[in-house]
C-alpha positions as CSV (number, residue, x, y, z in Angstrom):
1,M,155.3,-126.8,10.2
2,N,153.8,-123.5,11.4
3,K,157.2,-122.4,12.7
4,L,158.7,-122.9,9.3
5,L,155.9,-120.9,7.6
6,V,156.4,-118.0,10.1
7,F,160.2,-118.1,9.5
8,A,159.7,-118.0,5.7
9,F,157.3,-115.1,6.0
10,I,159.7,-113.1,8.1
11,L,162.6,-113.9,5.7
12,C,160.5,-112.8,2.8
13,L,159.7,-109.5,4.5
14,T,163.3,-108.7,5.3
15,T,164.9,-109.6,2.0
16,S,163.7,-110.1,-1.6
17,C,160.0,-109.7,-0.9
18,K,160.3,-106.1,0.3
19,K,158.2,-104.2,-2.3
20,G,160.1,-101.4,-4.0
21,A,163.5,-102.3,-2.5
22,G,166.6,-101.7,-4.5
23,T,168.9,-99.0,-5.9
24,F,169.3,-98.2,-9.6
25,E,172.5,-97.1,-11.1
26,I,172.8,-95.2,-14.4
27,S,176.3,-94.6,-15.6
28,G,178.2,-94.0,-18.8
29,E,180.4,-91.6,-20.7
30,I,179.6,-88.3,-22.3
31,T,181.6,-87.8,-25.5
32,N,182.8,-84.6,-27.0
33,L,182.1,-85.3,-30.7
34,S,184.3,-82.4,-31.7
35,T,187.4,-84.2,-30.4
36,A,186.1,-87.8,-30.2
37,S,187.1,-87.9,-26.5
38,G,185.4,-87.8,-23.1
39,L,184.0,-84.4,-22.0
40,E,185.2,-83.3,-18.6
41,G,183.3,-80.9,-16.4
42,C,179.9,-81.4,-18.0
43,W,176.9,-81.0,-15.5
44,L,174.3,-83.7,-15.7
45,Y,170.9,-83.6,-14.0
46,L,168.6,-86.5,-13.4
47,Y,164.8,-85.7,-13.3
48,S,162.1,-88.2,-12.4
49,Y,158.4,-88.2,-13.4
50,P,156.1,-90.0,-10.9
51,V,153.5,-92.3,-12.3
52,G,150.2,-90.6,-13.2
53,T,151.6,-87.0,-13.1
54,N,153.4,-84.6,-15.3
55,E,155.5,-83.4,-12.4
56,E,159.2,-83.1,-13.1
57,L,161.4,-83.7,-10.0
58,L,165.1,-83.1,-9.8
59,T,166.4,-86.4,-8.4
60,D,170.2,-86.0,-8.6
61,S,173.0,-84.1,-10.2
62,T,176.6,-84.8,-11.0
63,I,179.6,-83.7,-13.0
64,S,181.6,-85.7,-15.5
65,N,185.2,-86.6,-14.6
66,A,188.4,-86.2,-16.7
67,E,187.4,-89.1,-18.9
68,G,183.8,-88.0,-19.3
69,F,182.4,-90.6,-17.0
70,Y,179.3,-89.9,-14.9
71,S,177.1,-92.0,-12.6
72,F,173.8,-91.6,-10.8
73,Q,172.5,-93.9,-8.0
74,F,168.9,-93.6,-6.8
75,E,166.2,-95.6,-5.0
76,R,163.6,-97.6,-6.9
77,A,160.2,-95.8,-6.6
78,Q,156.9,-95.4,-8.4
79,I,158.4,-93.5,-11.3
80,E,157.1,-93.7,-14.9
81,K,160.3,-92.3,-16.6
82,Y,163.5,-90.4,-16.0
83,K,165.2,-87.7,-18.0
84,I,169.0,-86.9,-18.1
85,K,169.8,-83.3,-19.1
86,Y,173.4,-82.2,-19.6
87,K,175.2,-79.0,-20.3
88,K,178.5,-77.3,-20.3
89,E,179.4,-73.8,-21.3
90,G,180.6,-73.7,-24.9
91,Y,178.8,-76.9,-25.8
92,F,175.3,-77.8,-27.0
93,E,172.9,-78.9,-24.3
94,G,171.2,-82.3,-24.6
95,E,168.8,-84.7,-23.0
96,R,168.0,-88.4,-22.9
97,L,164.7,-89.9,-21.8
98,V,164.9,-93.2,-19.9
99,Y,161.7,-95.2,-19.2
100,F,161.4,-97.3,-16.0
101,S,161.0,-100.4,-18.1
102,E,164.5,-100.0,-19.5
103,L,166.1,-100.1,-16.1
104,T,167.4,-103.1,-14.2
105,L,168.6,-103.6,-10.6
106,E,171.0,-106.4,-11.5
107,A,173.8,-104.2,-13.0
108,P,174.6,-100.6,-13.8
109,N,172.4,-99.3,-16.6
110,I,174.9,-98.0,-19.2
111,I,173.7,-94.8,-21.0
112,N,176.3,-93.1,-23.1
113,L,175.7,-89.5,-24.2
114,E,177.3,-87.1,-26.7
115,T,177.5,-83.4,-27.6
116,N,179.4,-81.0,-29.8
117,G,181.4,-77.9,-29.0
118,K,180.0,-74.6,-30.3
119,A,181.6,-72.7,-33.1
120,W,180.5,-70.0,-35.6
121,A,180.7,-69.2,-39.2
122,G,180.7,-65.5,-40.1
123,I,179.3,-64.9,-43.6
124,R,180.7,-61.5,-44.7
125,I,178.9,-60.1,-47.8
126,I,179.9,-56.9,-49.5
127,N,178.4,-55.4,-52.7
128,Q,181.2,-53.1,-54.0
129,N,179.1,-51.3,-56.7
130,P,175.5,-51.4,-55.4
131,E,172.5,-50.7,-57.6
132,A,168.9,-50.8,-56.4
133,L,168.0,-53.9,-58.5
134,D,170.9,-56.0,-57.4
135,H,169.7,-59.3,-56.0
136,F,172.0,-61.6,-54.0
137,R,170.9,-65.0,-52.8
138,Y,172.5,-67.9,-50.9
139,I,171.5,-71.2,-49.3
140,K,173.2,-73.3,-46.7
141,Q,174.9,-76.5,-48.1
142,E,176.7,-77.8,-45.0
143,G,176.2,-76.8,-41.3
144,K,174.3,-77.5,-38.2
145,T,170.5,-77.5,-38.6
146,D,169.0,-79.2,-35.5
147,C,169.0,-76.3,-33.0
148,L,167.0,-73.2,-32.1
149,E,170.2,-71.1,-32.6
150,C,170.9,-72.4,-36.1
151,C,170.7,-70.3,-39.2
152,P,167.9,-71.3,-41.6
153,S,168.4,-73.8,-44.4
154,T,166.1,-71.9,-46.7
155,E,167.2,-69.4,-49.4
156,Q,168.2,-66.0,-48.1
157,N,167.8,-63.0,-50.3
158,F,169.3,-59.5,-50.2
159,Y,168.7,-56.5,-52.5
160,G,170.6,-53.4,-53.4
161,A,173.5,-52.1,-51.2
162,L,174.9,-54.8,-49.0
163,D,177.7,-54.7,-46.4
164,T,176.9,-57.2,-43.6
165,T,178.1,-60.2,-41.6
166,I,175.7,-63.0,-40.7
167,Y,176.8,-65.2,-37.8
168,C,175.7,-68.9,-37.9
169,I,176.4,-71.4,-35.1
170,N,177.9,-74.7,-36.0
171,N,179.4,-77.9,-34.6
172,A,183.1,-77.3,-33.8
173,N,185.6,-78.8,-36.2
174,E,183.0,-79.3,-38.9
175,P,182.6,-77.5,-42.2
176,Y,180.1,-74.8,-42.9
177,S,179.4,-73.9,-46.6
178,I,176.9,-71.9,-48.7
179,L,176.0,-71.8,-52.4
180,Y,175.5,-68.2,-53.5
181,W,174.6,-66.5,-56.7
182,V,173.8,-63.0,-58.0
183,I,170.6,-63.1,-59.9
184,G,170.9,-62.0,-63.5
185,T,174.7,-62.5,-63.6
186,P,177.0,-65.6,-64.2
187,L,178.3,-65.2,-60.6
188,L,177.7,-68.5,-58.8
189,D,180.0,-70.3,-56.4
190,V,180.2,-72.5,-53.3
191,V,182.3,-71.2,-50.4
192,S,183.2,-72.9,-47.1
193,T,185.1,-72.8,-43.9
194,N,186.0,-75.2,-41.1
195,T,184.7,-73.8,-37.8
196,S,187.0,-74.0,-34.7
197,L,185.8,-74.6,-31.1
198,G,184.7,-71.4,-29.4
199,D,185.7,-69.2,-32.4
200,T,184.3,-67.5,-35.5
201,S,185.6,-68.5,-38.9
202,L,184.9,-66.1,-41.8
203,I,183.4,-66.7,-45.2
204,E,184.0,-63.6,-47.3
205,I,182.1,-62.8,-50.5
206,T,182.7,-59.6,-52.5
207,Y,180.9,-58.9,-55.7
């Protein structure tokens, strides 16, 4: 009987009872929303946050393949959470938080990601016969709003002489439009453009 207990104890130590044993896999596809296809050549970085600390540790990095597929494999450890950050030149950066409790050792943990290509709308405004009291106003109707680089969604006001171009970042292959009016006149209209990947599409207003 004692021999059986010793054997069971040794077996437990060398197999499933080994605390912390195991390798996690996180994999998935990063999609280019501008083309609805996998994004090739996107760098992905996996960061870990040990339990009880605010320390951010770079755990692994990889690059997506021709179909946009990526994969991380890493040892189970005393980690509270992980963060995947991803970026590619010409595309918006992104990140995804993954808590330890979401992960399983039994199968790959599928986490799909997505991003948009960058494009720009150039709003070209020219006042042909300027007077000091002229008041031009516009407000964004369509366009990207959730980034630090984005143009504001509030009313924009200009006075007097005006000959300028305002560049606003946008998701590629999506519309950008503004509603504009000249205060004190019947001039009011909505103008738009569809922005192309890596390019600037012009909206021209002359009054």
